[in-house]
Structures are given as C-alpha cells and as structure tokens.
MARVO-303689 format. One record per residue (C-alpha): residue number from 1; chain; x, y, z; residue in one letter. Coordinates in nm, 2 decimals. Example, Ala and Ser with C-alpha at 12.3 -4.5 7.8 and 13.67 -1.06 7.14 Angstrom:
BEGIN
[1,"A",[1.23,-0.45,0.78],"A"]
[2,"A",[1.37,-0.11,0.71],"S"]
END
This chain:
BEGIN
[1,"A",[4.82,0.98,-3.88],"M"]
[2,"A",[4.68,1.12,-4.20],"D"]
[3,"A",[4.85,0.84,-4.40],"D"]
[4,"A",[4.71,0.57,-4.17],"E"]
[5,"A",[4.35,0.69,-4.20],"I"]
[6,"A",[4.33,0.81,-4.56],"N"]
[7,"A",[4.57,0.58,-4.75],"V"]
[8,"A",[4.51,0.25,-4.57],"D"]
[9,"A",[4.15,0.34,-4.50],"E"]
[10,"A",[4.18,0.21,-4.14],"I"]
[11,"A",[3.96,0.40,-3.89],"P"]
[12,"A",[4.11,0.47,-3.55],"L"]
[13,"A",[3.94,0.46,-3.22],"I"]
[14,"A",[4.00,0.76,-3.00],"M"]
[15,"A",[3.92,0.83,-2.64],"R"]
[16,"A",[3.81,1.16,-2.48],"M"]
[17,"A",[3.87,1.21,-2.11],"Q"]
[18,"A",[3.58,1.40,-1.97],"W"]
[19,"A",[3.64,1.69,-1.74],"N"]
[20,"A",[3.38,1.55,-1.51],"S"]
[21,"A",[3.55,1.21,-1.49],"G"]
[22,"A",[3.53,0.90,-1.70],"G"]
[23,"A",[3.56,0.91,-2.08],"G"]
[24,"A",[3.41,0.82,-2.41],"H"]
[25,"A",[3.53,0.65,-2.73],"V"]
[26,"A",[3.47,0.78,-3.08],"L"]
[27,"A",[3.57,0.66,-3.43],"V"]
[28,"A",[3.83,0.88,-3.59],"L"]
[29,"A",[3.74,0.84,-3.96],"C"]
[30,"A",[3.93,1.11,-4.14],"G"]
[31,"A",[4.18,1.40,-4.14],"V"]
[32,"A",[4.15,1.72,-4.34],"T"]
[33,"A",[4.43,1.96,-4.27],"G"]
[34,"A",[4.44,2.01,-3.90],"D"]
[35,"A",[4.09,1.88,-3.84],"N"]
[36,"A",[3.99,1.53,-3.73],"L"]
[37,"A",[3.65,1.39,-3.85],"T"]
[38,"A",[3.48,1.19,-3.57],"L"]
[39,"A",[3.19,0.96,-3.56],"I"]
[40,"A",[3.03,0.99,-3.21],"D"]
[41,"A",[2.82,0.69,-3.12],"P"]
[42,"A",[2.63,0.88,-2.85],"W"]
[43,"A",[2.26,0.90,-2.92],"E"]
[44,"A",[2.16,1.19,-3.16],"N"]
[45,"A",[2.52,1.28,-3.25],"C"]
[46,"A",[2.63,1.32,-3.61],"V"]
[47,"A",[2.97,1.29,-3.78],"T"]
[48,"A",[3.16,1.62,-3.73],"R"]
[49,"A",[3.51,1.76,-3.77],"S"]
[50,"A",[3.71,1.92,-3.48],"Y"]
[51,"A",[4.04,2.10,-3.46],"S"]
[52,"A",[4.32,1.86,-3.35],"Y"]
[53,"A",[4.47,2.13,-3.13],"V"]
[54,"A",[4.13,2.20,-2.97],"A"]
[55,"A",[4.08,1.83,-2.90],"L"]
[56,"A",[4.42,1.80,-2.73],"L"]
[57,"A",[4.38,2.11,-2.52],"N"]
[58,"A",[4.02,2.04,-2.43],"G"]
[59,"A",[3.70,2.13,-2.60],"T"]
[60,"A",[3.33,2.05,-2.61],"S"]
[61,"A",[3.21,1.79,-2.85],"I"]
[62,"A",[2.85,1.68,-2.90],"Q"]
[63,"A",[2.85,1.43,-2.62],"S"]
[64,"A",[3.05,1.62,-2.36],"G"]
[65,"A",[3.35,1.83,-2.27],"T"]
[66,"A",[3.71,1.70,-2.23],"G"]
[67,"A",[4.03,1.63,-2.41],"Y"]
[68,"A",[4.18,1.37,-2.65],"Y"]
[69,"A",[4.36,1.12,-2.44],"S"]
[70,"A",[4.42,0.79,-2.63],"H"]
[71,"A",[4.41,0.63,-2.98],"T"]
[72,"A",[4.38,0.27,-3.07],"W"]
[73,"A",[4.43,0.12,-3.42],"M"]
[74,"A",[4.33,-0.22,-3.54],"S"]
[75,"A",[4.61,-0.39,-3.74],"C"]
END
C-alpha cells in the first residue's frame, strides 16, 4: 500500500464501518511507518494520522467510532 500511495501519488478511498451501523468514507492520502494519514470530509475535521492496527481493530476517529472495512483505488 505504501508504494501505491507515495510512489504513484494515487490517493485511496477507505471506508469505516461505524459501530452504530452505517459507515463513512475518507481519503487515505499517506503512509508513515504503521500510520495512515486520512482526510476526513466530515464538517470541522482535519487531516490526521491513525495507527493501521487501531483502524483495523476498531477505534475512534474525528467523525465516529468503528473499524476500517474497505479500500477503493482509482486506476
């Protein structure tokens, strides 16, 4: 994933599954070590980095609480 984001400069779209149901999409715009940098389009949210493991296992991000469920890439 790191090569796809940083070398080709292609952002990915990722989905968070909310614990309360439904979900939310974010732009995955970078990788630094084990952290993913996300742009959250929800109102008043800023670009922030999160642990990849925490996102997979479930964590709180600015717009809600859930886990990383899907990734889309534009070719």
